[in-house]
C-alpha positions, 0 to 999 in steps of 0.5 A, a space after each residue: 644701142 642708144 636711146 634717143 633724149 627726149 623720150 628719157 625725158 618723157 620717160 622719166 616725167 611719166 613716171 612721175 605723173 603716175 605715181 602723182 595720179 596713184 596717189 591721188 587715188 589713193 586720196 580719194 578713197 581715203 580722204 575726206 571725198 571718200 568720206 561722201 561717197 556711197 559705195 556704188 560711185 566710189 566703185 565706179 570713180 575707182 574703175 575708171 581712175 584705174 583704167 586710166 591709170 591702165 592707159 597711162 601705164 600702156 602707154 609707159 610702155 610703149 613710151 620705154 620701149 620705142 626709146 631705144 634706136 633700134 638697128 636699121 633694117 636693110 633694104 632689098 639690096 642688103 644696104 641698111 635704111 640710113 634715113 630714120 625719123 619719128 613716127 607716131 603710132 596709133 593703138 586702141 587698147 581696152 584703156 583707151 587710145 595711145 599714140 606713141 612715137 617710134 622709129 622708122 627708117 626710109 630708103 628710095 624706092 624701098 616702103 617704111 620699116 619700123 622694126 619695134 611694129 615687128 617686136 610688139 607684134 602690132 596689128 596691121 589696124 590700131 586696135 589691140 589684140 585685147 580690144 579685138 578679142 572683146 569686141 569680136 567676143 560680143 560681135 558674134 554673140 549677139 550684133 553690133 549694136 550690142 556690143 559696141 554698147 557693152 564696150 561703151 558702157 563698160 570701158 567707156 570705149 567709142 567703136 563704130 559698126 564699121 569698126 566692128 565689121 573691121 576688126 571681124 573681117 580681121 580675125 576671120 582670117 585666121 579661122 582656118 589655120 585656127 581649125 588646121 591647128 586644133 586636133 580632130 575630137 576623139 572618133 568615141 566623142 563623134 556622135 552617129 548623126 550628122 548636123 547641117 545648118 544654115 542662115 541668111 540673111 540680107 547684107 545692104 551693098 556699098 553706095 546703095 540707098 533705101 527706095 524713096 518710094 517702098 524705104 526698101 533697100 533695092 541692092 542687097 546681098 546674102 551671107 550665109 554662115 553654116 555649122 557643121 558638126 554631130 550629135 547622137 541620138 537622143 530618144 524620147 517619148 511622145 509625151 516628153 516632146 510635148 513637154 519640151 515644145 509645149 510645157 505650159 500644156 499640161 497647165 491649160 488643159 489640166 481639169 480645175 478642181 471646179 470642174 473635176 467635182 462631181 455633179 449635185 443631183 437634183 431632188 
């Protein structure tokens, strides 16, 4: 497969800049600049520098893979797509945003095809699988705001609530397939009590605005999340229940040392 000469130049220059940036990071640590930093400030500088190196390395990976012209895909009629252009692709990773150009083939009355997208298993949207994993983990165990704030504080990424909604909506399509491929738990691990849980929250419908009179949203639809699992009985005495539900009850009802003393005898 022939390589694009412009891509070769970009790869060579990119690797040279990467070596220079890595050397600059080493110099920062061991040189005069490192002598005036505290441990905390140097730790943060190194972390930010490593993130930028990671972004550049991942960018170099894409440029290298996109340098070779792939075999032209065929049309529905079986003829090869002869028209080929370089088209940009955006990839938002945990290191930051990367834009690279790859070959895209065209033919009359056919949708454009980029074989490299399939070779690299690139997602439909721009968010990388690892970023989706981390963002989804935070958003499913907390709020969208907290997940976005965590990614912004640690990785310096700015993801909007709509971006997180897109990520979770895309990943939700794989839930059924994920559970279908999981083996059923052994019968001896199943509990004798079946628990069904449900929780609902009002979700604002698109295009609705808060009421001018009350300030509340007038058009909402309830989103319901359910859970189904089994547990074993856990037998407890009334005293154990009180201790579990009201752990400070004994401390509040326990007589004080003064009240437990015998009353003085009148003479």
